N, C-alpha and C positions, 0 to 999 in steps of 0.2 A: 512433462507437465506439469505447471504452474497452474496453483490453487490462487484464486485470490478470495482469502475469509475475513467475511463479518464476524468480530463479536464485540460485547461489550463490558468484557472486564480480562485481566489477564494477573495471573496471580504477579507478586504477592498483593495485589491488589485486589481481594475476592470479597465478595460477600456471604457465599455459598458454592453450591456444586457446580455451575455454571463454568466459573474459571477454573476448576480444576478439571473438569472433562474435555475445555479447548486446549489449556495445556498438555493433559495429558494423550490427547489427541493428536495436535499438532506436534509434540515431541515422537512422536509413534512414527507419525507417515512422514518426518524427516528421514527416518531410517532407509525409507529405500527410494534407491540410487534415482530413478526419476521420478518423484515425487519433488517440488521447492513450494513452501506455502511462505504467501503475503498477507500476514497476518493484523487485520486494521483494529485498531481498539479509537475509540473518541477522544481520548485524552492518553498519552502515555507519561509517565510519570517519572524514565530516567532508570529504575535500579529492576527492571523487566530480566526475567532470564533469555536471552535472544541469539544463544549457540543454537541452537535449531530453528530456527527461521528467520523471516526480516519483519520485525515488528515497526506500523507505521501508526501513527500518532494521528489521527482526524483533524487536530488542533495542530499541526506540523504543516498542514496540504493548503497551499495559498490558493483561493479560491478567484486569482487575478484582479477582480476588480476592489475598491473599499467597501461599493455598496451594490449584491449582485441581485438584480432584477432577474425572479424565475417567473416566469410567463405562461409555461407551459401547466397551465388552468387544466384541463384535460387531466391530467398524472393523476392517478392515486393516491403517488406517496405527499404531493400537495395537500391534500384532504386531512394530514393531519398537523398543520400548522396550527399551533397556539400561540393568543397573544401571550407575554411572559408573566401578565399578574393571575394568569389564570395557573388553577392547581390541576395536574393531567388528568383524575378520577371524576371523570362528569357523567354528569346522569344520562339518561337516553333526547330526554327533549335538547337540553342543551347541543349534545353532541351532533345531532343532526341539523340543526339549526346553524350550527357550526360549519359544517360541511357543506349544507345549501351554500353558505354566504361563498363557500370557498370555489366551488362550483359557479360563481357565479361569474367568475373571468377576472376578478381582481385581481392586481397587481402589488405586490410586498416586495420591500428593504429587507435584504438580511444585512446587519452591520458585524463590521468586522475589523481587525485590528490595523496598525499601516502596513502592515507585511504583508493584509488584504487575506488572512487567518479566519476563522471562525473560531471563539474562543468557547471551549466544552469543560463543564464538570464532570463529565463520563461518570454519574451515579445515579443514584436512583430520583433523585430529590420532583422539586415541587416543577423545574424548570423539564421534565424527561420528556414529553410528546414535541418539545418547541426543540431538543439536541436532538431527537429520532429525527427529525426532519431536518435539521443542520446535516446530520451527518449523512444524511441521503443526499442533500447538492454535494458535501463534499467526494459523496461514490460516484460523482459524474465525472468530478474531475479526476479523479484515481483513474478511473475505467478509459479514460480519453486519453492518459497520461502512461498508463503502464500495457505489458503483454501481459496475456493470461490466456487458459486454455478452461477454465472451468470458475463459477462463482459458489463458493457454500455462505449461507449464516445460517449462524446459531441466536434460536431464539428470536420471537415476535419484534424487539426492540431494532434489528438490525435487518427487519424483512423490507421496508425502505427500500433501505441503502441496496440491499441485493436487488429487489426489482429495477431500482434505476441502474445499478451499473449492467443489466440485463439488456435494460430498453437501448443503453447506450450502445453497449460492446457487441451484443447479438450471442454472448454467451449464452450457456446453458447453467441453469442456475439450480442447486443441490440449499433445499432449509432442512433444518436439522430444530428438533423438536425438543426441547430438553423437559421442558413443561408445559402446560396449554393452562390458559385462564381457567380452564373447569377445575381444571387442580387447584391453583391458587384460591382461587374464589367459591368454589362450590358449585351452586346456583344463582349464587350471588355476583352475574358475573358484571367486569366491566364492559358497553355495547363498545367503546372505542377501542379497545385493546382487541378482543373479539370482530370488532372489521379489519383489523390488520391482521392477525393472524388468517383471518381466509381469507383476504386478499393475496397474502404470501405464498399461502399452500396453494390457492389457485394457480398462483405465476411462476410455481416450482415446477420442476423438470423431474427432478425425483424428491422425496422426501424421508430422510430419517427419522423415524422415533426411536425412541432409550429402551423400548419396551413392548410385549404386544399391550401390554396395559393399553398405553399411550396412543397406540396405531386403533387400537381401537376409537379412542376417542374424536380421535381425529378425522376416519372416517364416519362414525358416526354421527358428531356433532356438527362436521363441518360439511360433510354429501361430499365428501372427497371420495375419487374413483380407490381402490381395493389393494389392483395392480401400481399404482403410482408410489404407495407408502412400504418401506422398508424397515424393517427393527435392525437395527445396529445394540447391540447392551452395551452399556460402559461399563468402564474395568477398571482397574488401579494398579500404580505403577509398584512394580517389583521392586522389593525394599529388603535390605541387608535386616535380619534378627535382631531384634531391638536388645538390647542388654536390659536384664531387668533386677541387678544384684546390687544396686543403686539406691534401690527405690523405698523410699520411706513411707512405709504403710502400717497402721494402725493393725495390727495381726488378729485383735478379736475384734474389727471392722469391717463389713460388708460394702464394696461400692456399690452403687445399681447409678448406670450412668445413660443419661440422655442428651445428645450433641444436635445441635441442628437449628435452624431459628424456629423460634415458641411465637409460631404465628398458626390458626387454624387448618392448614394443608397438612402440619406433623403432630396433629393431636396430643399438642401437651398435656391438656385439662385428663384425657386418660392416663396419663401415666404419671400425674399426681394423685387421679382417685387410686392407681392401683397401688400407689406408693403405700397410703394413708390403710389400705389392706393389709398388703404385708406386715407392716409393720404390727398392726394384731398380732401377728402369729410370730415375730422374731423383730427382738429390740436393735439388735445389735448390727443395722443398716445403714449407710449413708448414701442419701441420693444426691445426685448431681444432675441439675440441667441448665446445659452450658448452651450459651447463646444470646441472641437479645432480637426481638423483635416486637409486635405489636402486642400479643398477648403476657407478656414479661413481668408485669405489675399484676397483674391479671391472679397470673399464676401463681405469685409471693401472697398476695391477697386470698387463695383460695389453698395454699397450706398455712397461714394462719388461723383459719377457720376451723381446718382440719386438725388444729394441735399439733403439727408436725412441722412446722419451721425452724425446731434445733436439727431436725435430720434430714434435712435437704441444702442445701447451697448451690445460689445461681451466682455464678460466675462471672456471668457475661461471652461477652465474644473474645473466643482464644485464638492464639497465634501458633501455627504448626509445631512449635516445640513443647507449647503447654496442651495440645492435646495429644502429641506422644505422651506427655506426663499423665494424662489424663488415664488413657488407656490402659498404662499401665499400673496406677490404682485401681481397676475398674478390673468387678469380679463377673460383670453382666452388662450387657449392653442392649437399650431397648431403643425399638424404634416404632412407634404405633403409629404411623403416620395414615389421613383418613385417603387421601389419591396421593402417591406418590411416584411419579415416573419413573425411577430407578432409586436412587438413594445410592452413594457412593461409599458413601460411611460406613454403612455395613461390613462392605469390604477390608476397609481402612481397620476398621474394628478387627476382624476377621485375623489380618494379616499380622495384628497386631497380641494375638493369641485370645482374643475375649470371647466368648461366647456369647452368642446374639439372639433376641427374640424383636421377629419382625411381625409385620400387619401383612395379611393376607392382601390386603389392595396395596401392596408395593410390588414395581418394577422389577426390583432385584430378587425376591422372592420367585419368579417364574423359572431364574435358574441354580439353584441354590440348594442342597441336599440337605445338609452341616448347621442347619437353623432351626428353632422352634419359632414357629409361624403359626399367629394367632389373630381373630379380628379384631381392628383396632377398638369396638366398642366393647368388647367384651372384655370389662378392665378385672372381675373375677379372674378368668383364663389367665389372665398376665401375670395377676400377682401370684396366682400358684405357679405359672414359669417360673415366674423371680425364685422365691422360696425351693423351688425345686433345685434349680441351678445351684443356689446357695449352700444348697444340704444334699446332693445328692453327688459325692463327688468323682463316682467316674461318669456320670455323666457328662458333669463339667469338663473335663479331662480329655471326655471324648471331644466336646465338641470344638475344646480347643485345638486339640492335635489337628481333626477331621479337618475342623474349618479352615483351619491356614493353611494347609496342605490345598484346600477347593481353591481358596481366592489368591494365591498365589499363580495359580492355572488361569485365572481370567485376569490380563495383563492386555493392556493398549495398544500392543503389537500385533495381536489376532482382530482387534474392533478394526485398527487403521487398514488390515489388509483388505477388509469388509467393505470399507471404506472406497478405499482405494480400486475395489473393481468396479462399484458403482458409477467414480469419473469414468473411468476406461470403456465400459458399456453405454453410456450416457453418451462420452464424447465418438461412440461408436457410431451412434445413431446418428448425430448431428452432422459427422462426415461422411455418412451414406445421404445425406438430403439434398 
């Protein structure tokens, strides 16, 4: 069984959990003898781990002509073409004005290299929507040239590509939701992104949600039939025990860590407020807010306003080795997410032997027994849980040991087996038609 899989990022070139999840899932799927994965990304950098799959860069695929006419104005994929001068985050009126213009049947040209290839940045910059549309054009070429049995598209950026591949090949489409626009933006959603998500969800033959939290959002907010949406929890790659003997750590200082994008969805402001409260009860705590995001500067300013700047670090985005070192320093990990579809970083912290505090508004909270669960907004309870873990050695030791054992059983092999079953069941239905 060959799977044509569309993603937007792949390690080591990742910005968050999406790339980590894609790597873990594809690596585990390759462990099954009858599964072969062709994983497509917009841009291939050349230093990716290709030992378990065929990695294909959309920027490497010739679309034959130097300029490609895209005549199918009825195609919903075409609705997301933006002029390069427009930023991707449009208001409602601008988006529907653009959509109306596209629906009029106007033809556009796509510029390519001398070799007939489209250039991709492969990131989340101002040309994101344009690249999403170009990715879908390349997906048509791939779907015509390659043999495969099922299509699997990860998150909204790849849905137009998955839909295009389905339209060309007639093969079944599975879409995988790692995060919805309602998770990322709350009630201030981008209507263009919501439209892409809805179109992809409606076009899919099966939908994989990374938690029941996400599944319920898909069903409720996008009016998708419940039987079409299946929950498959994310997981973690089983790793060897970390060596902590060379750890350079201040014995008198306790370290409490936040690791993730510093943006509304992740609840960084609640972490900073809880840090201030905890420091009122206990002085020898070092807080670390690792990551980048649009709220990072605001959090630095808020720490200054609370007079805790000397007690909190903002090291920015960390590479894998730096994350490992941070976990070895950490006495407590906190994930105060406002709306977290899953939260793989929690499992990584538990694997490293760090006790965790997580919000009840996270998908991972549905499956964990050895974690302290709080409401993201309850900074008093969050601060109290931090203080308790730093001072109750018996509780801390229990969560370290039991949490690690629990995380070590939540591995990608099990999640991949569920995804494989979805493929097989779907193909059985298609083959019987």
